[in-house]
N, C-alpha and C positions, 0 to 999 in steps of 0.2 A: 504494500500500500504506500502511496505517496503522501508525505506530510510536508506542507509548504510553510516556509518562513519568509517574511517580507520585512525589509527595512522601511521606515516611513519617509524620511527626507531624501529626495532624489529618486525615489521609486514610486511613491504614491503622491507626495506633495512636491510641487515644482517651485523652487526658490529662485529661479533664474532672474526674473524681473525684480523681485524685492532686493536681491543682492546687488543688481545693477543700480537700483535707485539709492540704496543705502551707501554704496560706494561713491556714487555721484555727489551725494550730500556732503561727502568728505573730500571732494575734489579728485576722485579717481574715476577714470572711464574704463569700464569693462565690456568686453564682448560676451555674448552668451556662453561660448565655449571656455571662457576664462573664469566662469562662476563655479565650475565643477569643484566639489569639496577638496579634492586632493591637489588641485592646481591653483586655486585662488591665492594660496600662500605665496605663490611666485609673483603676484601682482599687488598685493596689499600687505603692508608691514604688520607684524604680529600684534602690537597693541591696538591698532586700528581695526584689524580683522576681529580681534576679541570684542571690541565695541559693536561691530556689525553683527557678530554672532549672538551677542547678548540681546540686541534689539530683535533680531530675526527669530530667536527661539524663546525668549523670556518676556519680552515686552508685548503685552496683548495688543497695543496700538499698531504694532508691525507684525507680530507673530501670527495673528489671525487673518492676515491679508493674503497669504500665499495660496494660489490656486492648486487644484489637483492637476497632475500630469494628464495630458490627453489620453483617453482610453482607460484610465485607472479605474473609474467607477464601473464601466462595462466589464473590465477585466476581473475586478473583484467579484462582480456578480456571477461571472462564468465560473470562477474558482469556487464560490459558495454553492452554485448549482451542481458542481461536480461531486458534492458530498464528501470531498476529501478534507481532512483537517487542515486548518491554516492558522498561522500565528503572526502577530506583529512583534518584532524584537527590535527595539529602537534604543539608541544611545541618548535620547533626549533627557537632559538633566532635570527639566521642569515638566514632569508628567502631567500636571494639572493643565498647563497651557497646551500641551500636545493633545490632551483629551478634548479640550475646547475646540481646537482646530478640527479634530476629527468629527466632533458634533456639528460644527459649522458646515461641513461637507456631507452631513448625513451618513457618516461612516460609523459613528459611535451612537448607540450600541448595536446597530444592525449588522455590521461586519466585524467590528472589533469591540471588545468589552473587557471587563475585569478577568474573565476566564481565558481569553486568548491574546491579550496584549501585555507585553512585558517591557519595562523601561529599565535599562541597565546603565552602568557607569562607564565601563571600559570595553574595548574591543573583545578582550578575552571573555568577558561576561556574556557576550553574544554566543560564543562557543559553548559556554556552560549551559545556557538556556536551550540552545539548539540541541545539544546532546541530551539534556533532561527530557525535552519534548519529543525526541526522536525525529527531528526534522531531516528529511531526505533531499529536499530541494530548497535552496535559499537564494533570495534576490537582494543585492545591495548595489549601491552606486560607487563603492570604494573598494579598490583592489586590496588594500591593506586589511580590510575586514574579511574579505573572502579568503585571504591567505591564512587567517587565524582559525577559520572554521574547519578544523581537522576532521570532525565527525560527520560533516555533511558531504555526501557523495556527489551531489549535483549542484553546482554553483553557477549563478548567472550574474553577470555584471550589467547593470542597467546604465547604458551609455547614451543618453538622449542627444548629446551634442556630437557624438562620433569622434571623440578625441583619443580613444585608446585603440590598441592593436589587438587582434585575436591572439589567443594563447591556449595551449592545451589544458591549462589549469581550470578554466571556466568557459562558459558560453557567453558571448557578448551579444546583447540585444539593445536596440535603439527605441523600440516602441512596445506598448502593451500588446498589440496584435502579434508581433514577433515573439514576445515572451509567452503568450498563451499557446501559440503553436508548439512551443517547446515543452511547456509545462503539462499541457493537457493532451499530448499526442497519444 
């Protein structure tokens, strides 16, 4: 049986435009492909990036503005209809704001709730949860997270901006349609 795990930010929630706007507010011009979590550090100095991340994830004035990725709602509906178990495993430090964002997009509690959503502190904690839950297929937008998930056999890098290369360690997908073809085959 397949058991799915999903990251929240960069897989379900699209922070591209909010990152661009928050960076611009501080005098930085970013292209969409420069907003990718593992790449933005190359364009925004650490202390300023920390400010942006705080607003993006903790300040409800900004944190609740991010839209869903195109196809995410239909994709989650298809996953739910498959009757296969699925979980949200996110490194969001502020679970309350994350839940509010999920509620805003009608994902909480219909798709994710206290029984299948887990908010962890560190990348290794994602591995701990995935192992405990028996996750067989996991989707994240960060290679460094996928690298830590030793217990997960099927890993998918959600690369909406097409900035990464293919690798045998995981399957790279750019859209929810592409992801669903791989998950639900």
